N, C-alpha and C positions, 0 to 999 in steps of 0.2 A: 450761516446755516449748517447744521451738522446732523449726521445720521447715527442711529444706534439701534440695537435690538433689545426690546423689553423682555421678550419671552420666546422660548423655543419649545415646541411640542412635537412628539411623534404620534402619528395617527394611523390606526389600522383600518383596513377595509376601503373600498372604493368611495364610500360616502364620508369617511373620516369622522364618524360619530363617536369613536372611542379614542380620545387623545389623552396623553399624559406628558408631563414635563420631562424634558431630557435631563438626565443626571449631570452630564457634562456637555457643554456646547459643541455642536458640530459645525455651525455656521457663524460667520462674522460679516460685518459690513464696513466698507471703507467710509470713514467719517466724512470725507469731503465729497466723494462722488456718488455714494449710495450703492456702490457695486457689492452685491452679495457674493461671498466666497466660502469655500469649504475650509475649515480651520483644523479639523480632526478627521482623518480618514480611516483609522483603525481603533478597535477597542483594545482593552488591556490583554485579552486572550488572542489577539491577532486577527480576529474576524473583522470584515469591513463594517464601518459605521453606517454606510448607505447601501442598502441591500434590496434590490427589486424583488427577489424571491420571498422576502418577508412580507410582501404586499403592503408596503408602507408609503406614506407621504408625510410631509412635514408642514406644520403651521407656525409661522413666525409673525410676531407683532413688532413692526418696525416703526421707530419714532424719528421724526424730523423736528429739530428745535432751532428757532431763530436766535439772533443775538440778544433779543429782549427776554428770552426765556419762554416765549410762547411756542407751543408745539402741536403737532397732529400725529396721529398713529394710523397705521393701516395693517390689516391682516393679509399676509401673503402665503400662498400655498406653493410648496416646492414638490413637484412630482418627480418620481424616479423612473428613468428609462432603463430598459433591459439591455445588457451587453452579454455576449458569449463569454463564459468563464471556463477555464480549463478544469476538468475533473481532477480531484486530488484525493489522497489517502490521509485520513486523520491520524494524528499521532496515537500510538497504541495506549499511551497513558492519559489521553485526553479525558476530561470530565464533562465535556459538552454533551448535552442530552442526545443530540442527533448522532454525534460521534459514537457514543456508547451503544446506540441502537445498531449502527452499522458494524461496529467491532464485534458485537455479539454474534454476527453472522460470519465472522472471519476466523480462520485458524490462527492461534497464537501459541507461543511456547516460551519457556525460559531459555536464555542463551547466555553463555559466559563470554563476556566481552574481552578485548585485548588487555584491558587493565584488571582482569580477573573479577569483574563485577557481574552479578546475575541481573540481566535485564529482560523484559518481555518484548518479544519481536513477533512479526508475522512469520509463521512457519509451522512445520509439523515434522513428524518422524515416521519413517517406514522401515521395514526390515529389508535387507538385501535379498535379491533373487525373487522378488514378488513378480506376479504375472502382469501382462498387459491389462490396462483399464483399472488397475488397483487405484482407488481414490487416495490421494495424498492429503488434500486439504482444500479450503475455500478462501476466497478473498473478494472484497467488494470496495469500490471507490465511491466517492460522493459526486453525483452528476451535477449538483448545484442548480442548474437551470431548469425551469419548468418545461415539460414536454420533451426533455432530452433523453436519449438512450445511449448506453455505453457499449462498446465492443472491447474485448480484451485480447491481448497477444503476449506471448513470451518473447521478449526482445533481447535477452541476455542470459548467460549462464547455462545455456542448453545446447551447446555445440554438438553434442552426441545425439541430440533429438530424443532423449530419454523420456521427456515429459511433454504433456499437451494441456491445453486449457480450453474450456468451453463454458459458455454462459448458459445457466439454467433458466427455466421459466420464471423463477423467483427473482431473477436479476443478479443473483450471486454467481461468481465465476468459480468453477471447479477445476482443480489441478489434478491430473491423474497420470499414471504411467503409460507411455506410448510405445516403449520398446523394453522388453523384459531382459534388460542387461544392467540393472542397478546392482552395483557390486561395491561392497564396503571396502574391500582391499584396493580397489581402484580409486575410489573417492568416498570419504566418510561424510562429506557434506556437499550439497549443491546450493548455490545462491542464485535464484532466478530473478530477473528483472521483469515485472509484470506491468505492462503499459495499458492504461485505459484511455480510449479515444471517444469523444462525443460525436453526435450525429449531425452537427451543424455543417453548413456548406463550407465554411472555413474552419475545418475541424481542429480542435485543440486536444492535447493529451497530457496525462500525468502518469507518473510511474512510482513503483515501490519495490523493495526487495522482499522476496519470499524465501526463507531458508528451509532446506530439507535436510534433516539429519538422518543418515543411513545407519541402521542398527546392524551389528555383526551377528551372524548365525553360524553355528558349527557346520562345516561342510566336510564330506568324506574325502580322504586322501585319494589321489588318482595316479596311475602309472603314466610315466611320460611316453614310453614306447612299449611295444610288445617285445617279448624276450624269447630268444631261441639260442640254445647252446648244445654242445656235445661234450662227451667225456669218454676217455678210453676205459675199456673194461679193466677190471682189477686196479682201478685208480686208488691211490692212497688217500687216507683221511687228510682233508685240507686242500685237496687238489681243486683249483679254480675251474669253474664251468663258464666259459664265455666272459662277457663283461659284466659289471655290476647291474643289478636290477634297480632302475631309477624310478622314484615316485616323488610326488610333491603334494603338499597340503595347501589348499586355498587359503586357510586361515593363517597365512604368513609364516608357516613353519615348513622348512625344507627338510625332507627325509630321504636318505639314500640307504637302500638295503642291498647288501651283498650276500649272495647265496653261494 
């Protein structure tokens, strides 16, 4: 006596009244014992084949055949149970419909990689010296599980505390300036690690990088110190008065003026 599967269908809804044949088998059966097993856990795009959030169950027609060729069939329903899944950030170049909808709410920009290739990444640009609460950009992760809510935190790349993140009513997380000390001459780029954490009892997290490009602005030169000097009356042309008058330019140009 041996077991086999005649057909596999995926069904939508609790009643399972809309079923269609699977393009590629997900399940198999041990020919000798009749034990059903999962034989394919991922789709070609990396998404899971068995997904509770898609509100699916499966209908299988299983056949048992004896040595004489006689057989019987039975229809079996495979229900999917929910498990907590970590939130994650979709790839910026993903063509998945849900991914595109989320990415439309996220700030992205072109970035020149180490191998001199232009790639699109999560990020934005701001001018140096902007004030507190200046909006930098937005980011959003996929919470995956039904009824789940996410919280966001900056967990890396923000040692000076220049930036902050808050979740808006729309569910999008907004990154803004927290301290008005963004300085191109000090750092032309910041790479923040943004962590999204779900609301389950055993909370899970996922993270992504958010690049902030700082744009240079022209800044006025400034004197290093106040100057005080004296000179004798009847001084000849070229007589020095005290030490040099020292000034500096924030735009990475050092200027020294002697009077």
